[in-house]
Each structure stands twice: as structure tokens, then as C-alpha cells.
mmCIF file as Biopython writes it, N, C-alpha, C and O atoms, coordinates in Angstrom:
data_model
#
loop_
_atom_site.group_PDB
_atom_site.id
_atom_site.type_symbol
_atom_site.label_atom_id
_atom_site.label_alt_id
_atom_site.label_comp_id
_atom_site.label_asym_id
_atom_site.label_entity_id
_atom_site.label_seq_id
_atom_site.pdbx_PDB_ins_code
_atom_site.Cartn_x
_atom_site.Cartn_y
_atom_site.Cartn_z
_atom_site.occupancy
_atom_site.B_iso_or_equiv
_atom_site.auth_seq_id
_atom_site.auth_asym_id
_atom_site.pdbx_PDB_model_num
ATOM 1   N N  . UNK A ? 1  ? 48.505 -28.160 -28.925 1.0 0.0 1  A 1 
ATOM 2   C CA . UNK A ? 1  ? 49.220 -27.338 -29.675 1.0 0.0 1  A 1 
ATOM 3   C C  . UNK A ? 1  ? 49.263 -27.876 -31.097 1.0 0.0 1  A 1 
ATOM 4   O O  . UNK A ? 1  ? 49.701 -29.018 -31.235 1.0 0.0 1  A 1 
ATOM 5   N N  . UNK A ? 2  ? 48.751 -27.011 -32.474 1.0 0.0 2  A 1 
ATOM 6   C CA . UNK A ? 2  ? 48.896 -27.334 -33.546 1.0 0.0 2  A 1 
ATOM 7   C C  . UNK A ? 2  ? 50.105 -27.447 -34.181 1.0 0.0 2  A 1 
ATOM 8   O O  . UNK A ? 2  ? 51.150 -27.044 -33.670 1.0 0.0 2  A 1 
ATOM 9   N N  . UNK A ? 3  ? 50.036 -27.996 -35.321 1.0 0.0 3  A 1 
ATOM 10  C CA . UNK A ? 3  ? 51.380 -28.199 -36.155 1.0 0.0 3  A 1 
ATOM 11  C C  . UNK A ? 3  ? 52.037 -26.884 -36.301 1.0 0.0 3  A 1 
ATOM 12  O O  . UNK A ? 3  ? 53.253 -26.845 -36.112 1.0 0.0 3  A 1 
ATOM 13  N N  . UNK A ? 4  ? 51.397 -25.792 -36.613 1.0 0.0 4  A 1 
ATOM 14  C CA . UNK A ? 4  ? 51.904 -24.395 -37.264 1.0 0.0 4  A 1 
ATOM 15  C C  . UNK A ? 4  ? 52.517 -23.756 -35.731 1.0 0.0 4  A 1 
ATOM 16  O O  . UNK A ? 4  ? 53.092 -22.668 -35.708 1.0 0.0 4  A 1 
ATOM 17  N N  . UNK A ? 5  ? 52.390 -24.262 -34.969 1.0 0.0 5  A 1 
ATOM 18  C CA . UNK A ? 5  ? 52.551 -23.644 -33.521 1.0 0.0 5  A 1 
ATOM 19  C C  . UNK A ? 5  ? 54.303 -24.551 -33.090 1.0 0.0 5  A 1 
ATOM 20  O O  . UNK A ? 5  ? 55.281 -24.054 -32.532 1.0 0.0 5  A 1 
ATOM 21  N N  . UNK A ? 6  ? 54.111 -26.012 -33.631 1.0 0.0 6  A 1 
ATOM 22  C CA . UNK A ? 6  ? 54.981 -26.960 -33.497 1.0 0.0 6  A 1 
ATOM 23  C C  . UNK A ? 6  ? 56.320 -26.457 -34.169 1.0 0.0 6  A 1 
ATOM 24  O O  . UNK A ? 6  ? 57.460 -26.338 -33.721 1.0 0.0 6  A 1 
ATOM 25  N N  . UNK A ? 7  ? 55.707 -26.180 -35.531 1.0 0.0 7  A 1 
ATOM 26  C CA . UNK A ? 7  ? 56.877 -25.869 -36.664 1.0 0.0 7  A 1 
ATOM 27  C C  . UNK A ? 7  ? 57.905 -24.366 -36.361 1.0 0.0 7  A 1 
ATOM 28  O O  . UNK A ? 7  ? 59.085 -24.097 -36.584 1.0 0.0 7  A 1 
ATOM 29  N N  . UNK A ? 8  ? 56.769 -23.633 -35.758 1.0 0.0 8  A 1 
ATOM 30  C CA . UNK A ? 8  ? 57.707 -22.442 -35.612 1.0 0.0 8  A 1 
ATOM 31  C C  . UNK A ? 8  ? 58.498 -22.665 -33.673 1.0 0.0 8  A 1 
ATOM 32  O O  . UNK A ? 8  ? 59.589 -22.115 -33.520 1.0 0.0 8  A 1 
ATOM 33  N N  . UNK A ? 9  ? 58.072 -23.205 -32.777 1.0 0.0 9  A 1 
ATOM 34  C CA . UNK A ? 9  ? 58.863 -23.686 -31.656 1.0 0.0 9  A 1 
ATOM 35  C C  . UNK A ? 9  ? 60.113 -24.595 -32.017 1.0 0.0 9  A 1 
ATOM 36  O O  . UNK A ? 9  ? 61.176 -24.451 -31.412 1.0 0.0 9  A 1 
ATOM 37  N N  . UNK A ? 10 ? 59.958 -25.503 -32.989 1.0 0.0 10 A 1 
ATOM 38  C CA . UNK A ? 10 ? 60.947 -26.853 -33.191 1.0 0.0 10 A 1 
ATOM 39  C C  . UNK A ? 10 ? 61.891 -26.232 -34.010 1.0 0.0 10 A 1 
ATOM 40  O O  . UNK A ? 10 ? 63.097 -26.362 -33.804 1.0 0.0 10 A 1 
ATOM 41  N N  . UNK A ? 11 ? 61.307 -25.384 -35.176 1.0 0.0 11 A 1 
ATOM 42  C CA . UNK A ? 11 ? 62.177 -25.027 -36.083 1.0 0.0 11 A 1 
ATOM 43  C C  . UNK A ? 11 ? 62.252 -26.341 -37.510 1.0 0.0 11 A 1 
ATOM 44  O O  . UNK A ? 11 ? 63.144 -26.259 -38.355 1.0 0.0 11 A 1 
ATOM 45  N N  . UNK A ? 12 ? 61.363 -27.283 -37.550 1.0 0.0 12 A 1 
ATOM 46  C CA . UNK A ? 12 ? 61.247 -28.132 -38.587 1.0 0.0 12 A 1 
ATOM 47  C C  . UNK A ? 12 ? 59.940 -27.748 -39.259 1.0 0.0 12 A 1 
ATOM 48  O O  . UNK A ? 12 ? 58.971 -27.387 -38.591 1.0 0.0 12 A 1 
ATOM 49  N N  . UNK A ? 13 ? 59.916 -27.835 -40.692 1.0 0.0 13 A 1 
ATOM 50  C CA . UNK A ? 13 ? 58.867 -27.988 -41.520 1.0 0.0 13 A 1 
ATOM 51  C C  . UNK A ? 13 ? 57.620 -28.910 -41.026 1.0 0.0 13 A 1 
ATOM 52  O O  . UNK A ? 13 ? 57.698 -29.784 -40.162 1.0 0.0 13 A 1 
ATOM 53  N N  . UNK A ? 14 ? 56.652 -28.602 -41.626 1.0 0.0 14 A 1 
ATOM 54  C CA . UNK A ? 14 ? 55.323 -29.298 -41.197 1.0 0.0 14 A 1 
ATOM 55  C C  . UNK A ? 14 ? 55.526 -30.638 -42.240 1.0 0.0 14 A 1 
ATOM 56  O O  . UNK A ? 14 ? 54.980 -31.671 -41.853 1.0 0.0 14 A 1 
ATOM 57  N N  . UNK A ? 15 ? 56.129 -30.686 -43.289 1.0 0.0 15 A 1 
ATOM 58  C CA . UNK A ? 15 ? 56.734 -31.601 -44.109 1.0 0.0 15 A 1 
ATOM 59  C C  . UNK A ? 15 ? 57.414 -32.881 -42.947 1.0 0.0 15 A 1 
ATOM 60  O O  . UNK A ? 15 ? 57.036 -34.023 -42.687 1.0 0.0 15 A 1 
ATOM 61  N N  . UNK A ? 16 ? 58.444 -32.130 -42.501 1.0 0.0 16 A 1 
ATOM 62  C CA . UNK A ? 16 ? 59.501 -33.037 -41.673 1.0 0.0 16 A 1 
ATOM 63  C C  . UNK A ? 16 ? 58.821 -33.718 -40.511 1.0 0.0 16 A 1 
ATOM 64  O O  . UNK A ? 16 ? 59.059 -34.886 -40.201 1.0 0.0 16 A 1 
ATOM 65  N N  . UNK A ? 17 ? 57.793 -32.781 -39.757 1.0 0.0 17 A 1 
ATOM 66  C CA . UNK A ? 17 ? 57.023 -33.439 -38.588 1.0 0.0 17 A 1 
ATOM 67  C C  . UNK A ? 17 ? 56.399 -34.435 -38.987 1.0 0.0 17 A 1 
ATOM 68  O O  . UNK A ? 17 ? 56.505 -35.481 -38.346 1.0 0.0 17 A 1 
ATOM 69  N N  . UNK A ? 18 ? 55.540 -34.372 -40.214 1.0 0.0 18 A 1 
ATOM 70  C CA . UNK A ? 18 ? 54.796 -35.518 -40.570 1.0 0.0 18 A 1 
ATOM 71  C C  . UNK A ? 18 ? 55.467 -36.462 -41.274 1.0 0.0 18 A 1 
ATOM 72  O O  . UNK A ? 18 ? 54.634 -37.073 -41.942 1.0 0.0 18 A 1 
ATOM 73  N N  . UNK A ? 19 ? 56.432 -36.836 -41.437 1.0 0.0 19 A 1 
ATOM 74  C CA . UNK A ? 19 ? 57.796 -37.514 -42.022 1.0 0.0 19 A 1 
ATOM 75  C C  . UNK A ? 19 ? 58.115 -38.271 -40.973 1.0 0.0 19 A 1 
ATOM 76  O O  . UNK A ? 19 ? 58.430 -39.436 -41.220 1.0 0.0 19 A 1 
ATOM 77  N N  . UNK A ? 20 ? 58.116 -37.826 -39.603 1.0 0.0 20 A 1 
ATOM 78  C CA . UNK A ? 20 ? 58.757 -38.447 -38.370 1.0 0.0 20 A 1 
ATOM 79  C C  . UNK A ? 20 ? 57.299 -39.378 -37.917 1.0 0.0 20 A 1 
ATOM 80  O O  . UNK A ? 20 ? 57.251 -40.560 -37.578 1.0 0.0 20 A 1 
ATOM 81  N N  . UNK A ? 21 ? 56.249 -38.455 -38.040 1.0 0.0 21 A 1 
ATOM 82  C CA . UNK A ? 21 ? 55.167 -39.152 -37.431 1.0 0.0 21 A 1 
ATOM 83  C C  . UNK A ? 21 ? 55.105 -40.386 -38.689 1.0 0.0 21 A 1 
ATOM 84  O O  . UNK A ? 21 ? 55.325 -41.503 -38.222 1.0 0.0 21 A 1 
ATOM 85  N N  . UNK A ? 22 ? 54.916 -40.373 -39.782 1.0 0.0 22 A 1 
ATOM 86  C CA . UNK A ? 22 ? 54.828 -41.484 -40.823 1.0 0.0 22 A 1 
ATOM 87  C C  . UNK A ? 22 ? 55.757 -42.697 -40.217 1.0 0.0 22 A 1 
ATOM 88  O O  . UNK A ? 22 ? 55.290 -43.829 -40.102 1.0 0.0 22 A 1 
ATOM 89  N N  . UNK A ? 23 ? 56.741 -42.466 -39.942 1.0 0.0 23 A 1 
ATOM 90  C CA . UNK A ? 23 ? 57.931 -43.252 -39.688 1.0 0.0 23 A 1 
ATOM 91  C C  . UNK A ? 23 ? 57.520 -43.444 -38.362 1.0 0.0 23 A 1 
ATOM 92  O O  . UNK A ? 23 ? 58.505 -43.700 -37.669 1.0 0.0 23 A 1 
ATOM 93  N N  . UNK A ? 24 ? 56.562 -43.430 -37.771 1.0 0.0 24 A 1 
ATOM 94  C CA . UNK A ? 24 ? 56.561 -43.937 -36.024 1.0 0.0 24 A 1 
ATOM 95  C C  . UNK A ? 24 ? 57.233 -43.353 -35.040 1.0 0.0 24 A 1 
ATOM 96  O O  . UNK A ? 24 ? 57.302 -43.887 -33.933 1.0 0.0 24 A 1 
ATOM 97  N N  . UNK A ? 25 ? 57.813 -42.186 -35.311 1.0 0.0 25 A 1 
ATOM 98  C CA . UNK A ? 25 ? 58.837 -41.688 -34.196 1.0 0.0 25 A 1 
ATOM 99  C C  . UNK A ? 25 ? 58.060 -40.577 -33.255 1.0 0.0 25 A 1 
ATOM 100 O O  . UNK A ? 25 ? 58.467 -40.009 -32.242 1.0 0.0 25 A 1 
ATOM 101 N N  . UNK A ? 26 ? 56.927 -40.478 -33.875 1.0 0.0 26 A 1 
ATOM 102 C CA . UNK A ? 26 ? 56.096 -39.544 -33.205 1.0 0.0 26 A 1 
ATOM 103 C C  . UNK A ? 26 ? 54.719 -39.734 -33.284 1.0 0.0 26 A 1 
ATOM 104 O O  . UNK A ? 26 ? 54.288 -39.812 -34.435 1.0 0.0 26 A 1 
ATOM 105 N N  . UNK A ? 27 ? 53.706 -39.855 -32.157 1.0 0.0 27 A 1 
ATOM 106 C CA . UNK A ? 27 ? 52.354 -40.091 -32.162 1.0 0.0 27 A 1 
ATOM 107 C C  . UNK A ? 27 ? 51.503 -38.898 -31.601 1.0 0.0 27 A 1 
ATOM 108 O O  . UNK A ? 27 ? 51.121 -38.983 -30.433 1.0 0.0 27 A 1 
ATOM 109 N N  . UNK A ? 28 ? 51.211 -37.910 -32.267 1.0 0.0 28 A 1 
ATOM 110 C CA . UNK A ? 28 ? 50.386 -36.847 -31.535 1.0 0.0 28 A 1 
ATOM 111 C C  . UNK A ? 28 ? 48.995 -37.591 -31.510 1.0 0.0 28 A 1 
ATOM 112 O O  . UNK A ? 28 ? 48.575 -38.573 -32.122 1.0 0.0 28 A 1 
ATOM 113 N N  . UNK A ? 29 ? 48.444 -36.753 -30.570 1.0 0.0 29 A 1 
ATOM 114 C CA . UNK A ? 29 ? 46.565 -37.212 -30.368 1.0 0.0 29 A 1 
ATOM 115 C C  . UNK A ? 29 ? 46.053 -36.463 -31.422 1.0 0.0 29 A 1 
ATOM 116 O O  . UNK A ? 29 ? 46.652 -35.532 -31.959 1.0 0.0 29 A 1 
ATOM 117 N N  . UNK A ? 30 ? 44.791 -36.924 -31.762 1.0 0.0 30 A 1 
ATOM 118 C CA . UNK A ? 30 ? 43.991 -36.551 -32.620 1.0 0.0 30 A 1 
ATOM 119 C C  . UNK A ? 30 ? 42.767 -35.470 -32.155 1.0 0.0 30 A 1 
ATOM 120 O O  . UNK A ? 30 ? 42.423 -35.587 -30.979 1.0 0.0 30 A 1 
ATOM 121 N N  . UNK A ? 31 ? 42.218 -34.647 -32.790 1.0 0.0 31 A 1 
ATOM 122 C CA . UNK A ? 31 ? 41.188 -33.629 -32.139 1.0 0.0 31 A 1 
ATOM 123 C C  . UNK A ? 31 ? 39.893 -34.670 -33.059 1.0 0.0 31 A 1 
ATOM 124 O O  . UNK A ? 31 ? 39.756 -34.889 -34.262 1.0 0.0 31 A 1 
ATOM 125 N N  . UNK A ? 32 ? 39.132 -35.116 -31.891 1.0 0.0 32 A 1 
ATOM 126 C CA . UNK A ? 32 ? 37.735 -35.903 -32.401 1.0 0.0 32 A 1 
ATOM 127 C C  . UNK A ? 32 ? 37.097 -35.255 -33.376 1.0 0.0 32 A 1 
ATOM 128 O O  . UNK A ? 32 ? 36.712 -35.795 -34.414 1.0 0.0 32 A 1 
ATOM 129 N N  . UNK A ? 33 ? 36.925 -33.818 -33.029 1.0 0.0 33 A 1 
ATOM 130 C CA . UNK A ? 33 ? 35.799 -33.273 -33.998 1.0 0.0 33 A 1 
ATOM 131 C C  . UNK A ? 33 ? 36.313 -32.760 -35.446 1.0 0.0 33 A 1 
ATOM 132 O O  . UNK A ? 33 ? 35.483 -32.528 -36.325 1.0 0.0 33 A 1 
ATOM 133 N N  . UNK A ? 34 ? 37.612 -32.600 -35.662 1.0 0.0 34 A 1 
ATOM 134 C CA . UNK A ? 34 ? 38.256 -32.274 -36.835 1.0 0.0 34 A 1 
ATOM 135 C C  . UNK A ? 34 ? 39.138 -33.250 -37.428 1.0 0.0 34 A 1 
ATOM 136 O O  . UNK A ? 34 ? 39.381 -33.396 -38.626 1.0 0.0 34 A 1 
ATOM 137 N N  . UNK A ? 35 ? 39.621 -33.952 -36.367 1.0 0.0 35 A 1 
ATOM 138 C CA . UNK A ? 35 ? 40.735 -34.668 -36.774 1.0 0.0 35 A 1 
ATOM 139 C C  . UNK A ? 35 ? 42.265 -33.990 -36.995 1.0 0.0 35 A 1 
ATOM 140 O O  . UNK A ? 35 ? 43.146 -34.714 -37.458 1.0 0.0 35 A 1 
ATOM 141 N N  . UNK A ? 36 ? 42.530 -32.736 -36.692 1.0 0.0 36 A 1 
ATOM 142 C CA . UNK A ? 36 ? 43.684 -32.312 -36.284 1.0 0.0 36 A 1 
ATOM 143 C C  . UNK A ? 36 ? 44.681 -32.687 -35.347 1.0 0.0 36 A 1 
ATOM 144 O O  . UNK A ? 36 ? 44.341 -32.978 -34.200 1.0 0.0 36 A 1 
ATOM 145 N N  . UNK A ? 37 ? 45.964 -32.717 -35.722 1.0 0.0 37 A 1 
ATOM 146 C CA . UNK A ? 37 ? 47.093 -33.331 -34.696 1.0 0.0 37 A 1 
ATOM 147 C C  . UNK A ? 37 ? 46.951 -32.347 -33.733 1.0 0.0 37 A 1 
ATOM 148 O O  . UNK A ? 37 ? 46.525 -31.212 -33.947 1.0 0.0 37 A 1 
ATOM 149 N N  . UNK A ? 38 ? 47.362 -32.857 -32.519 1.0 0.0 38 A 1 
ATOM 150 C CA . UNK A ? 38 ? 47.108 -32.171 -31.134 1.0 0.0 38 A 1 
ATOM 151 C C  . UNK A ? 38 ? 48.732 -32.490 -30.612 1.0 0.0 38 A 1 
ATOM 152 O O  . UNK A ? 38 ? 49.016 -33.609 -30.187 1.0 0.0 38 A 1 
ATOM 153 N N  . UNK A ? 39 ? 49.619 -31.540 -30.679 1.0 0.0 39 A 1 
ATOM 154 C CA . UNK A ? 39 ? 50.966 -31.637 -30.049 1.0 0.0 39 A 1 
ATOM 155 C C  . UNK A ? 39 ? 50.661 -31.292 -28.505 1.0 0.0 39 A 1 
ATOM 156 O O  . UNK A ? 39 ? 49.818 -30.483 -28.118 1.0 0.0 39 A 1 
ATOM 157 N N  . UNK A ? 40 ? 51.602 -32.146 -27.624 1.0 0.0 40 A 1 
ATOM 158 C CA . UNK A ? 40 ? 51.912 -32.112 -26.216 1.0 0.0 40 A 1 
ATOM 159 C C  . UNK A ? 40 ? 53.078 -31.510 -26.112 1.0 0.0 40 A 1 
ATOM 160 O O  . UNK A ? 40 ? 53.744 -31.222 -27.107 1.0 0.0 40 A 1 
ATOM 161 N N  . UNK A ? 41 ? 53.534 -31.198 -24.620 1.0 0.0 41 A 1 
ATOM 162 C CA . UNK A ? 41 ? 54.941 -30.985 -24.371 1.0 0.0 41 A 1 
ATOM 163 C C  . UNK A ? 41 ? 56.083 -31.873 -24.833 1.0 0.0 41 A 1 
ATOM 164 O O  . UNK A ? 41 ? 57.127 -31.490 -25.361 1.0 0.0 41 A 1 
ATOM 165 N N  . UNK A ? 42 ? 55.667 -33.313 -24.509 1.0 0.0 42 A 1 
ATOM 166 C CA . UNK A ? 42 ? 56.182 -34.555 -24.689 1.0 0.0 42 A 1 
ATOM 167 C C  . UNK A ? 42 ? 56.523 -34.696 -26.272 1.0 0.0 42 A 1 
ATOM 168 O O  . UNK A ? 42 ? 57.626 -35.083 -26.656 1.0 0.0 42 A 1 
ATOM 169 N N  . UNK A ? 43 ? 55.721 -34.428 -26.939 1.0 0.0 43 A 1 
ATOM 170 C CA . UNK A ? 43 ? 55.791 -34.480 -28.569 1.0 0.0 43 A 1 
ATOM 171 C C  . UNK A ? 43 ? 57.140 -33.196 -28.835 1.0 0.0 43 A 1 
ATOM 172 O O  . UNK A ? 43 ? 58.146 -33.397 -29.515 1.0 0.0 43 A 1 
ATOM 173 N N  . UNK A ? 44 ? 56.835 -32.002 -28.159 1.0 0.0 44 A 1 
ATOM 174 C CA . UNK A ? 44 ? 57.919 -31.200 -28.798 1.0 0.0 44 A 1 
ATOM 175 C C  . UNK A ? 44 ? 59.249 -31.440 -27.984 1.0 0.0 44 A 1 
ATOM 176 O O  . UNK A ? 44 ? 60.315 -30.986 -28.400 1.0 0.0 44 A 1 
ATOM 177 N N  . UNK A ? 45 ? 59.189 -31.929 -27.193 1.0 0.0 45 A 1 
ATOM 178 C CA . UNK A ? 45 ? 60.750 -32.383 -26.758 1.0 0.0 45 A 1 
ATOM 179 C C  . UNK A ? 45 ? 61.580 -33.517 -27.471 1.0 0.0 45 A 1 
ATOM 180 O O  . UNK A ? 45 ? 62.797 -33.682 -27.543 1.0 0.0 45 A 1 
ATOM 181 N N  . UNK A ? 46 ? 60.293 -34.403 -28.083 1.0 0.0 46 A 1 
ATOM 182 C CA . UNK A ? 46 ? 60.641 -35.370 -28.769 1.0 0.0 46 A 1 
ATOM 183 C C  . UNK A ? 46 ? 61.322 -34.812 -30.117 1.0 0.0 46 A 1 
ATOM 184 O O  . UNK A ? 46 ? 62.459 -35.026 -30.539 1.0 0.0 46 A 1 
ATOM 185 N N  . UNK A ? 47 ? 60.418 -34.130 -30.595 1.0 0.0 47 A 1 
ATOM 186 C CA . UNK A ? 47 ? 61.046 -33.407 -31.968 1.0 0.0 47 A 1 
ATOM 187 C C  . UNK A ? 47 ? 62.433 -32.820 -31.722 1.0 0.0 47 A 1 
ATOM 188 O O  . UNK A ? 47 ? 63.406 -33.032 -32.446 1.0 0.0 47 A 1 
ATOM 189 N N  . UNK A ? 48 ? 62.423 -31.984 -30.516 1.0 0.0 48 A 1 
ATOM 190 C CA . UNK A ? 48 ? 64.004 -31.493 -30.399 1.0 0.0 48 A 1 
ATOM 191 C C  . UNK A ? 48 ? 65.019 -32.498 -30.242 1.0 0.0 48 A 1 
ATOM 192 O O  . UNK A ? 48 ? 66.214 -32.232 -30.368 1.0 0.0 48 A 1 
ATOM 193 N N  . UNK A ? 49 ? 64.510 -33.835 -29.924 1.0 0.0 49 A 1 
ATOM 194 C CA . UNK A ? 49 ? 65.807 -34.702 -29.707 1.0 0.0 49 A 1 
ATOM 195 C C  . UNK A ? 49 ? 65.926 -35.264 -31.086 1.0 0.0 49 A 1 
ATOM 196 O O  . UNK A ? 49 ? 67.062 -35.530 -31.478 1.0 0.0 49 A 1 
ATOM 197 N N  . UNK A ? 50 ? 64.953 -35.471 -31.839 1.0 0.0 50 A 1 
ATOM 198 C CA . UNK A ? 50 ? 65.087 -35.999 -33.502 1.0 0.0 50 A 1 
ATOM 199 C C  . UNK A ? 50 ? 65.876 -34.992 -34.335 1.0 0.0 50 A 1 
ATOM 200 O O  . UNK A ? 50 ? 66.734 -35.300 -35.162 1.0 0.0 50 A 1 
ATOM 201 N N  . UNK A ? 51 ? 65.463 -33.673 -34.002 1.0 0.0 51 A 1 
ATOM 202 C CA . UNK A ? 51 ? 66.151 -32.433 -34.899 1.0 0.0 51 A 1 
ATOM 203 C C  . UNK A ? 51 ? 67.580 -32.846 -34.483 1.0 0.0 51 A 1 
ATOM 204 O O  . UNK A ? 51 ? 68.325 -33.354 -35.321 1.0 0.0 51 A 1 
ATOM 205 N N  . UNK A ? 52 ? 68.019 -32.622 -33.090 1.0 0.0 52 A 1 
ATOM 206 C CA . UNK A ? 52 ? 69.505 -32.910 -32.890 1.0 0.0 52 A 1 
ATOM 207 C C  . UNK A ? 52 ? 70.146 -34.101 -33.304 1.0 0.0 52 A 1 
ATOM 208 O O  . UNK A ? 52 ? 71.292 -33.908 -33.709 1.0 0.0 52 A 1 
ATOM 209 N N  . UNK A ? 53 ? 69.777 -35.208 -33.324 1.0 0.0 53 A 1 
ATOM 210 C CA . UNK A ? 53 ? 70.077 -36.426 -33.827 1.0 0.0 53 A 1 
ATOM 211 C C  . UNK A ? 53 ? 70.307 -36.367 -35.050 1.0 0.0 53 A 1 
ATOM 212 O O  . UNK A ? 53 ? 71.350 -36.852 -35.490 1.0 0.0 53 A 1 
ATOM 213 N N  . UNK A ? 54 ? 69.490 -35.830 -35.782 1.0 0.0 54 A 1 
ATOM 214 C CA . UNK A ? 54 ? 69.158 -35.762 -37.348 1.0 0.0 54 A 1 
ATOM 215 C C  . UNK A ? 54 ? 70.596 -35.056 -37.608 1.0 0.0 54 A 1 
ATOM 216 O O  . UNK A ? 54 ? 71.460 -35.589 -38.303 1.0 0.0 54 A 1 
ATOM 217 N N  . UNK A ? 55 ? 70.772 -33.685 -36.916 1.0 0.0 55 A 1 
ATOM 218 C CA . UNK A ? 55 ? 71.937 -33.282 -37.559 1.0 0.0 55 A 1 
ATOM 219 C C  . UNK A ? 55 ? 73.433 -33.919 -37.187 1.0 0.0 55 A 1 
ATOM 220 O O  . UNK A ? 55 ? 74.453 -33.694 -37.839 1.0 0.0 55 A 1 
ATOM 221 N N  . UNK A ? 56 ? 73.360 -34.631 -36.186 1.0 0.0 56 A 1 
ATOM 222 C CA . UNK A ? 56 ? 74.534 -35.559 -36.113 1.0 0.0 56 A 1 
ATOM 223 C C  . UNK A ? 56 ? 74.633 -36.941 -36.953 1.0 0.0 56 A 1 
ATOM 224 O O  . UNK A ? 56 ? 75.383 -37.871 -36.655 1.0 0.0 56 A 1 
ATOM 225 N N  . UNK A ? 57 ? 73.647 -36.908 -38.177 1.0 0.0 57 A 1 
ATOM 226 C CA . UNK A ? 57 ? 73.595 -37.939 -39.174 1.0 0.0 57 A 1 
ATOM 227 C C  . UNK A ? 57 ? 73.038 -39.161 -38.506 1.0 0.0 57 A 1 
ATOM 228 O O  . UNK A ? 57 ? 73.189 -40.251 -39.058 1.0 0.0 57 A 1 
ATOM 229 N N  . UNK A ? 58 ? 72.339 -39.056 -37.239 1.0 0.0 58 A 1 
ATOM 230 C CA . UNK A ? 58 ? 71.869 -40.418 -36.801 1.0 0.0 58 A 1 
ATOM 231 C C  . UNK A ? 58 ? 70.476 -40.867 -37.989 1.0 0.0 58 A 1 
ATOM 232 O O  . UNK A ? 58 ? 69.632 -40.077 -38.412 1.0 0.0 58 A 1 
ATOM 233 N N  . UNK A ? 59 ? 70.572 -42.146 -38.275 1.0 0.0 59 A 1 
ATOM 234 C CA . UNK A ? 59 ? 69.914 -42.605 -39.551 1.0 0.0 59 A 1 
ATOM 235 C C  . UNK A ? 59 ? 68.380 -42.836 -38.971 1.0 0.0 59 A 1 
ATOM 236 O O  . UNK A ? 59 ? 68.299 -43.259 -37.818 1.0 0.0 59 A 1 
ATOM 237 N N  . UNK A ? 60 ? 67.272 -42.604 -39.636 1.0 0.0 60 A 1 
ATOM 238 C CA . UNK A ? 60 ? 66.006 -42.781 -39.328 1.0 0.0 60 A 1 
ATOM 239 C C  . UNK A ? 60 ? 65.677 -44.086 -38.683 1.0 0.0 60 A 1 
ATOM 240 O O  . UNK A ? 60 ? 64.935 -44.122 -37.701 1.0 0.0 60 A 1 
ATOM 241 N N  . UNK A ? 61 ? 66.332 -45.416 -39.330 1.0 0.0 61 A 1 
ATOM 242 C CA . UNK A ? 61 ? 66.429 -46.664 -38.798 1.0 0.0 61 A 1 
ATOM 243 C C  . UNK A ? 61 ? 66.654 -46.741 -37.140 1.0 0.0 61 A 1 
ATOM 244 O O  . UNK A ? 61 ? 65.934 -47.269 -36.293 1.0 0.0 61 A 1 
ATOM 245 N N  . UNK A ? 62 ? 67.988 -45.980 -36.980 1.0 0.0 62 A 1 
ATOM 246 C CA . UNK A ? 62 ? 68.319 -46.204 -35.909 1.0 0.0 62 A 1 
ATOM 247 C C  . UNK A ? 62 ? 67.523 -45.368 -34.770 1.0 0.0 62 A 1 
ATOM 248 O O  . UNK A ? 62 ? 67.706 -45.584 -33.572 1.0 0.0 62 A 1 
ATOM 249 N N  . UNK A ? 63 ? 66.671 -44.446 -35.233 1.0 0.0 63 A 1 
ATOM 250 C CA . UNK A ? 63 ? 65.890 -43.431 -34.294 1.0 0.0 63 A 1 
ATOM 251 C C  . UNK A ? 63 ? 64.687 -44.170 -33.992 1.0 0.0 63 A 1 
ATOM 252 O O  . UNK A ? 63 ? 63.941 -43.799 -33.086 1.0 0.0 63 A 1 
ATOM 253 N N  . UNK A ? 64 ? 64.458 -45.162 -34.673 1.0 0.0 64 A 1 
ATOM 254 C CA . UNK A ? 64 ? 63.215 -46.109 -34.423 1.0 0.0 64 A 1 
ATOM 255 C C  . UNK A ? 64 ? 63.491 -47.228 -33.763 1.0 0.0 64 A 1 
ATOM 256 O O  . UNK A ? 64 ? 62.589 -47.883 -33.242 1.0 0.0 64 A 1 
ATOM 257 N N  . UNK A ? 65 ? 64.961 -47.642 -33.695 1.0 0.0 65 A 1 
ATOM 258 C CA . UNK A ? 65 ? 65.218 -48.856 -32.544 1.0 0.0 65 A 1 
ATOM 259 C C  . UNK A ? 65 ? 65.198 -48.190 -31.779 1.0 0.0 65 A 1 
ATOM 260 O O  . UNK A ? 65 ? 64.518 -48.729 -30.906 1.0 0.0 65 A 1 
ATOM 261 N N  . UNK A ? 66 ? 65.734 -46.616 -31.219 1.0 0.0 66 A 1 
ATOM 262 C CA . UNK A ? 66 ? 65.731 -45.936 -29.906 1.0 0.0 66 A 1 
ATOM 263 C C  . UNK A ? 66 ? 64.395 -46.082 -29.553 1.0 0.0 66 A 1 
ATOM 264 O O  . UNK A ? 66 ? 64.080 -46.635 -28.499 1.0 0.0 66 A 1 
ATOM 265 N N  . UNK A ? 67 ? 63.571 -45.631 -30.345 1.0 0.0 67 A 1 
ATOM 266 C CA . UNK A ? 67 ? 61.944 -45.481 -30.039 1.0 0.0 67 A 1 
ATOM 267 C C  . UNK A ? 67 ? 61.429 -47.011 -29.417 1.0 0.0 67 A 1 
ATOM 268 O O  . UNK A ? 67 ? 61.029 -47.250 -28.278 1.0 0.0 67 A 1 
ATOM 269 N N  . UNK A ? 68 ? 61.563 -47.813 -30.403 1.0 0.0 68 A 1 
ATOM 270 C CA . UNK A ? 68 ? 61.293 -49.239 -29.801 1.0 0.0 68 A 1 
ATOM 271 C C  . UNK A ? 68 ? 61.574 -49.853 -28.483 1.0 0.0 68 A 1 
ATOM 272 O O  . UNK A ? 68 ? 60.913 -50.666 -27.836 1.0 0.0 68 A 1 
ATOM 273 N N  . UNK A ? 69 ? 62.935 -49.161 -28.183 1.0 0.0 69 A 1 
ATOM 274 C CA . UNK A ? 69 ? 63.557 -49.735 -27.124 1.0 0.0 69 A 1 
ATOM 275 C C  . UNK A ? 69 ? 62.714 -49.173 -25.518 1.0 0.0 69 A 1 
ATOM 276 O O  . UNK A ? 69 ? 62.533 -49.767 -24.455 1.0 0.0 69 A 1 
ATOM 277 N N  . UNK A ? 70 ? 62.327 -47.691 -26.013 1.0 0.0 70 A 1 
ATOM 278 C CA . UNK A ? 70 ? 61.774 -47.363 -24.680 1.0 0.0 70 A 1 
ATOM 279 C C  . UNK A ? 70 ? 60.153 -47.421 -24.536 1.0 0.0 70 A 1 
ATOM 280 O O  . UNK A ? 70 ? 59.619 -47.160 -23.458 1.0 0.0 70 A 1 
#
């Protein structure tokens, strides 16, 4: 799934999705031919959780801690 589809499904902007990736909260696969990000169902679920926790004002650094514990 490409970022446009993920943006629509999750309700986050491309900028937000890339921000979470830059902060190590998300690691989508890359298409070897064109280097596009390829998101799977696991990435979608993770973004939904991140979105929910951010609405609860959980800071990025705490999300990183949760990610490192898994």
C-alpha cells in the first residue's frame, strides 16, 4: 500500500506519517525499483495506535520507549 492510500485510511497527513517514520516509530518496506514506501497492515495498525496515543497527548519520546520495549 502506498502513502496516499495510508493517508486516506488512517486519517493522517503524509507529513505526519513521514515524521513518525523519521522518529523510528514506523519502518515501512521500500520498493527496490523506485524506492517508494510500501506499507502493510501492521504499519496501518501501528499508525492507528500512534494517532490514538497522540490524541491522548502521549509525547513522541514515550512512544519511542514503548517501541523499544517491543
